[in-house]
C-alpha positions as YAML, in Angstrom:
chain: A
units: angstrom
residues:
- id: 1
  name: MET
  ca: [6.76, 8.30, -18.36]
- id: 2
  name: GLY
  ca: [9.60, 10.35, -16.82]
- id: 3
  name: SER
  ca: [7.19, 12.97, -15.53]
- id: 4
  name: GLN
  ca: [5.11, 10.22, -13.90]
- id: 5
  name: LEU
  ca: [8.07, 9.14, -11.72]
- id: 6
  name: ARG
  ca: [7.90, 12.30, -9.61]
- id: 7
  name: ASN
  ca: [4.96, 13.90, -7.85]
- id: 8
  name: GLY
  ca: [3.32, 16.73, -9.73]
- id: 9
  name: PRO
  ca: [0.01, 18.27, -10.73]
- id: 10
  name: HIS
  ca: [-1.00, 14.82, -12.05]
- id: 11
  name: GLY
  ca: [-0.77, 13.39, -8.51]
- id: 12
  name: TYR
  ca: [1.68, 11.13, -6.73]
- id: 13
  name: GLY
  ca: [4.49, 9.71, -8.83]
- id: 14
  name: ILE
  ca: [5.47, 6.09, -9.23]
- id: 15
  name: VAL
  ca: [8.43, 6.37, -6.84]
- id: 16
  name: THR
  ca: [6.27, 7.85, -4.05]
- id: 17
  name: LYS
  ca: [3.60, 5.20, -4.56]
- id: 18
  name: THR
  ca: [6.15, 2.38, -4.58]
- id: 19
  name: LEU
  ca: [7.85, 3.64, -1.41]
- id: 20
  name: HIS
  ca: [4.47, 4.15, 0.30]
- id: 21
  name: TRP
  ca: [3.17, 0.63, -0.36]
- id: 22
  name: THR
  ca: [6.52, -1.09, 0.19]
- id: 23
  name: LEU
  ca: [6.86, 0.61, 3.57]
- id: 24
  name: PHE
  ca: [3.27, -0.34, 4.40]
- id: 25
  name: ALA
  ca: [3.98, -4.00, 3.52]
- id: 26
  name: ALA
  ca: [7.19, -4.02, 5.59]
- id: 27
  name: ILE
  ca: [5.40, -2.51, 8.61]
- id: 28
  name: ALA
  ca: [2.53, -5.01, 8.28]
- id: 29
  name: ALA
  ca: [5.00, -7.91, 8.07]
- id: 30
  name: GLN
  ca: [6.97, -6.48, 11.00]
- id: 31
  name: PHE
  ca: [3.81, -6.30, 13.11]
- id: 32
  name: ALA
  ca: [2.88, -9.90, 12.24]
- id: 33
  name: VAL
  ca: [6.34, -11.21, 13.09]
- id: 34
  name: GLY
  ca: [6.44, -9.16, 16.30]
- id: 35
  name: TYR
  ca: [3.09, -10.62, 17.30]
- id: 36
  name: LEU
  ca: [4.37, -14.13, 16.56]
- id: 37
  name: LEU
  ca: [7.43, -13.41, 18.70]
- id: 38
  name: ASP
  ca: [5.10, -12.59, 21.55]
- id: 39
  name: ALA
  ca: [3.00, -15.71, 21.00]
- id: 40
  name: ASP
  ca: [5.89, -18.12, 20.53]
- id: 41
  name: ASP
  ca: [5.99, -20.98, 23.02]
- id: 42
  name: SER
  ca: [9.62, -20.46, 23.99]
- id: 43
  name: GLY
  ca: [8.71, -18.40, 27.04]
- id: 44
  name: ARG
  ca: [10.85, -15.59, 25.69]
- id: 45
  name: GLY
  ca: [8.00, -13.40, 24.48]
- id: 46
  name: ARG
  ca: [6.62, -10.37, 26.22]
- id: 47
  name: GLY
  ca: [5.75, -12.29, 29.34]
- id: 48
  name: ARG
  ca: [2.06, -12.99, 28.89]
- id: 49
  name: GLY
  ca: [2.47, -16.46, 30.27]
- id: 50
  name: GLU
  ca: [3.46, -17.72, 33.71]
- id: 51
  name: ASP
  ca: [6.89, -16.12, 33.52]
- id: 52
  name: SER
  ca: [5.58, -12.58, 33.26]
- id: 53
  name: GLY
  ca: [8.38, -10.06, 33.43]
- id: 54
  name: ARG
  ca: [11.02, -12.40, 32.04]
- id: 55
  name: GLY
  ca: [11.60, -12.00, 28.35]
- id: 56
  name: ARG
  ca: [14.33, -11.52, 25.86]
- id: 57
  name: GLY
  ca: [16.98, -9.14, 27.03]
- id: 58
  name: ARG
  ca: [15.84, -8.94, 30.62]
- id: 59
  name: GLY
  ca: [18.08, -9.58, 33.57]
- id: 60
  name: GLY
  ca: [21.22, -8.69, 31.65]
- id: 61
  name: ASP
  ca: [21.21, -11.92, 29.62]
- id: 62
  name: HIS
  ca: [22.43, -10.57, 26.28]
- id: 63
  name: ASP
  ca: [22.38, -14.05, 24.72]
- id: 64
  name: ALA
  ca: [18.60, -14.09, 25.13]
- id: 65
  name: TYR
  ca: [18.41, -11.29, 22.56]
- id: 66
  name: ALA
  ca: [20.83, -12.66, 19.96]
- id: 67
  name: PRO
  ca: [19.29, -11.34, 16.73]
- id: 68
  name: PHE
  ca: [21.19, -13.71, 14.47]
- id: 69
  name: GLY
  ca: [21.17, -16.76, 16.72]
- id: 70
  name: ASP
  ca: [18.81, -19.71, 16.78]
- id: 71
  name: ASP
  ca: [15.62, -17.64, 17.02]
- id: 72
  name: THR
  ca: [14.50, -17.31, 13.38]
- id: 73
  name: LEU
  ca: [11.53, -15.10, 14.27]
- id: 74
  name: LEU
  ca: [13.78, -12.67, 16.12]
- id: 75
  name: THR
  ca: [16.19, -12.60, 13.18]
- id: 76
  name: VAL
  ca: [13.34, -11.88, 10.75]
- id: 77
  name: HIS
  ca: [12.00, -9.20, 13.13]
- id: 78
  name: VAL
  ca: [15.40, -7.47, 13.29]
- id: 79
  name: VAL
  ca: [15.91, -7.63, 9.51]
- id: 80
  name: LEU
  ca: [12.40, -6.26, 8.92]
- id: 81
  name: GLY
  ca: [13.07, -3.50, 11.46]
- id: 82
  name: GLY
  ca: [16.20, -2.50, 9.54]
- id: 83
  name: THR
  ca: [14.20, -2.61, 6.32]
- id: 84
  name: VAL
  ca: [11.50, -0.36, 7.79]
- id: 85
  name: LEU
  ca: [14.17, 2.09, 8.97]
- id: 86
  name: LEU
  ca: [15.90, 2.18, 5.56]
- id: 87
  name: LEU
  ca: [12.61, 2.53, 3.71]
- id: 88
  name: GLY
  ca: [11.56, 5.30, 6.10]
- id: 89
  name: ILE
  ca: [14.79, 7.20, 5.51]
- id: 90
  name: THR
  ca: [14.51, 6.72, 1.75]
- id: 91
  name: ARG
  ca: [10.89, 7.83, 1.79]
- id: 92
  name: LEU
  ca: [11.68, 10.94, 3.85]
- id: 93
  name: VAL
  ca: [14.58, 11.91, 1.59]
- id: 94
  name: TRP
  ca: [12.34, 11.43, -1.45]
- id: 95
  name: ARG
  ca: [9.55, 13.40, 0.24]
- id: 96
  name: LEU
  ca: [11.92, 16.32, 0.93]
- id: 97
  name: ALA
  ca: [13.33, 16.22, -2.62]
- id: 98
  name: THR
  ca: [9.99, 15.90, -4.40]
- id: 99
  name: PRO
  ca: [7.18, 18.39, -3.88]
- id: 100
  name: LEU
  ca: [3.78, 17.01, -3.00]
- id: 101
  name: PRO
  ca: [0.98, 17.14, -5.52]
- id: 102
  name: PRO
  ca: [-1.78, 19.65, -4.83]
- id: 103
  name: TRP
  ca: [-4.22, 18.73, -2.06]
- id: 104
  name: ALA
  ca: [-7.19, 16.70, -3.17]
- id: 105
  name: PRO
  ca: [-9.91, 19.33, -3.71]
- id: 106
  name: THR
  ca: [-12.41, 17.36, -1.64]
- id: 107
  name: LEU
  ca: [-10.32, 17.56, 1.56]
- id: 108
  name: THR
  ca: [-11.56, 20.17, 4.00]
- id: 109
  name: VAL
  ca: [-9.13, 22.49, 5.79]
- id: 110
  name: ARG
  ca: [-9.58, 20.40, 8.95]
- id: 111
  name: GLU
  ca: [-8.88, 17.16, 7.03]
- id: 112
  name: ARG
  ca: [-5.77, 18.73, 5.49]
- id: 113
  name: ARG
  ca: [-4.51, 19.56, 8.98]
- id: 114
  name: LEU
  ca: [-5.27, 16.01, 10.12]
- id: 115
  name: ALA
  ca: [-3.51, 14.56, 7.07]
- id: 116
  name: HIS
  ca: [-0.43, 16.71, 7.69]
- id: 117
  name: ALA
  ca: [-0.31, 15.89, 11.42]
- id: 118
  name: THR
  ca: [-0.76, 12.22, 10.64]
- id: 119
  name: GLU
  ca: [2.10, 12.36, 8.14]
- id: 120
  name: VAL
  ca: [4.42, 13.89, 10.74]
- id: 121
  name: VAL
  ca: [3.48, 11.27, 13.34]
- id: 122
  name: LEU
  ca: [3.83, 8.46, 10.79]
- id: 123
  name: TYR
  ca: [7.37, 9.56, 9.93]
- id: 124
  name: ALA
  ca: [8.32, 9.97, 13.60]
- id: 125
  name: ALA
  ca: [6.91, 6.57, 14.55]
- id: 126
  name: THR
  ca: [8.46, 4.93, 11.47]
- id: 127
  name: PHE
  ca: [11.84, 5.94, 12.91]
- id: 128
  name: ALA
  ca: [11.00, 5.52, 16.60]
- id: 129
  name: ALA
  ca: [9.78, 1.92, 16.36]
- id: 130
  name: PRO
  ca: [12.96, 0.47, 14.79]
- id: 131
  name: ALA
  ca: [15.21, 2.81, 16.81]
- id: 132
  name: THR
  ca: [13.72, 1.65, 20.11]
- id: 133
  name: GLY
  ca: [13.96, -1.94, 18.89]
- id: 134
  name: LEU
  ca: [17.63, -1.43, 18.12]
- id: 135
  name: ALA
  ca: [18.18, 0.18, 21.53]
- id: 136
  name: LEU
  ca: [16.44, -2.78, 23.16]
- id: 137
  name: LEU
  ca: [18.59, -5.19, 21.20]
- id: 138
  name: LEU
  ca: [21.89, -3.44, 21.94]
- id: 139
  name: SER
  ca: [21.31, -2.54, 25.57]
- id: 140
  name: GLY
  ca: [19.75, -5.72, 26.87]
- id: 141
  name: GLU
  ca: [17.78, -3.41, 29.16]
- id: 142
  name: ASP
  ca: [14.06, -3.53, 29.61]
- id: 143
  name: LEU
  ca: [13.13, -1.00, 26.93]
- id: 144
  name: LEU
  ca: [10.32, -3.16, 25.62]
- id: 145
  name: ALA
  ca: [7.62, -0.80, 26.96]
- id: 146
  name: LEU
  ca: [9.16, 2.07, 24.99]
- id: 147
  name: HIS
  ca: [9.39, -0.09, 21.86]
- id: 148
  name: ILE
  ca: [5.75, -1.13, 22.23]
- id: 149
  name: ALA
  ca: [4.70, 2.51, 22.82]
- id: 150
  name: ALA
  ca: [6.38, 3.46, 19.52]
- id: 151
  name: GLN
  ca: [4.49, 0.63, 17.82]
- id: 152
  name: VAL
  ca: [1.19, 1.79, 19.32]
- id: 153
  name: LEU
  ca: [1.88, 5.35, 18.15]
- id: 154
  name: LEU
  ca: [2.62, 4.03, 14.66]
- id: 155
  name: HIS
  ca: [-0.58, 1.97, 14.54]
- id: 156
  name: VAL
  ca: [-2.74, 4.83, 15.85]
- id: 157
  name: ALA
  ca: [-1.32, 7.11, 13.14]
- id: 158
  name: VAL
  ca: [-1.91, 4.43, 10.49]
- id: 159
  name: ALA
  ca: [-5.49, 4.04, 11.73]
- id: 160
  name: ALA
  ca: [-6.09, 7.81, 11.48]
- id: 161
  name: HIS
  ca: [-4.55, 7.87, 8.00]
- id: 162
  name: VAL
  ca: [-6.56, 4.88, 6.76]
- id: 163
  name: GLY
  ca: [-9.70, 6.20, 8.45]
- id: 164
  name: LEU
  ca: [-9.48, 9.49, 6.57]
- id: 165
  name: VAL
  ca: [-8.92, 7.71, 3.27]
- id: 166
  name: LEU
  ca: [-11.80, 5.28, 3.92]
- id: 167
  name: LYS
  ca: [-14.12, 8.13, 4.89]
- id: 168
  name: HIS
  ca: [-13.44, 9.75, 1.53]
- id: 169
  name: GLN
  ca: [-13.58, 6.48, -0.36]
- id: 170
  name: LEU
  ca: [-16.76, 5.06, 1.19]
- id: 171
  name: ILE
  ca: [-18.76, 8.08, 2.39]
- id: 172
  name: ASN
  ca: [-17.69, 10.96, 0.16]
- id: 173
  name: ARG
  ca: [-17.10, 8.57, -2.75]
- id: 174
  name: ASP
  ca: [-14.52, 10.92, -4.21]
- id: 175
  name: HIS
  ca: [-11.96, 8.22, -5.05]
- id: 176
  name: LEU
  ca: [-9.24, 9.73, -2.83]
- id: 177
  name: LEU
  ca: [-7.53, 6.33, -2.63]
- id: 178
  name: ALA
  ca: [-6.91, 6.35, -6.38]
- id: 179
  name: ARG
  ca: [-4.31, 9.09, -5.85]
- id: 180
  name: MET
  ca: [-1.98, 6.54, -4.20]
- id: 181
  name: LEU
  ca: [-2.75, 3.53, -6.41]
...
């Protein structure tokens, strides 16, 4: 059992798998809550309604972005953002301390490059999204576009990652997904 905790020739270890799926769940929940923040009827969302351009933190009104005030969705969003950041740090430290298993033999050289590039972007975006959210929260400035750009980058990288796995799972039928389950 001890050898199954760490990555090795057998594949990904239990700790890597747990961190991977826990971070995925936290990011998915964060996205859902962020979307609900935007859709909430308070008029404090991203400005899709009549009051476009007026949202939380705009115009120097720091009370509008009180993360632990009356806005439960905002509080949950901030807590989830902190969770994503902590999980990302933990995952990166674990990744640096634990060698990766060998590449799946069915991945082409091009797919290995894509997987590596996607991993780098996923880590960067995992830190950028909560960091820009924190900057938005602390500054009260209109950094929402930057925060959203970090989210878009994260979701594009997730889509590339999932796309590669699904290609191997559904087209190549080589059970690549089983390595992370």
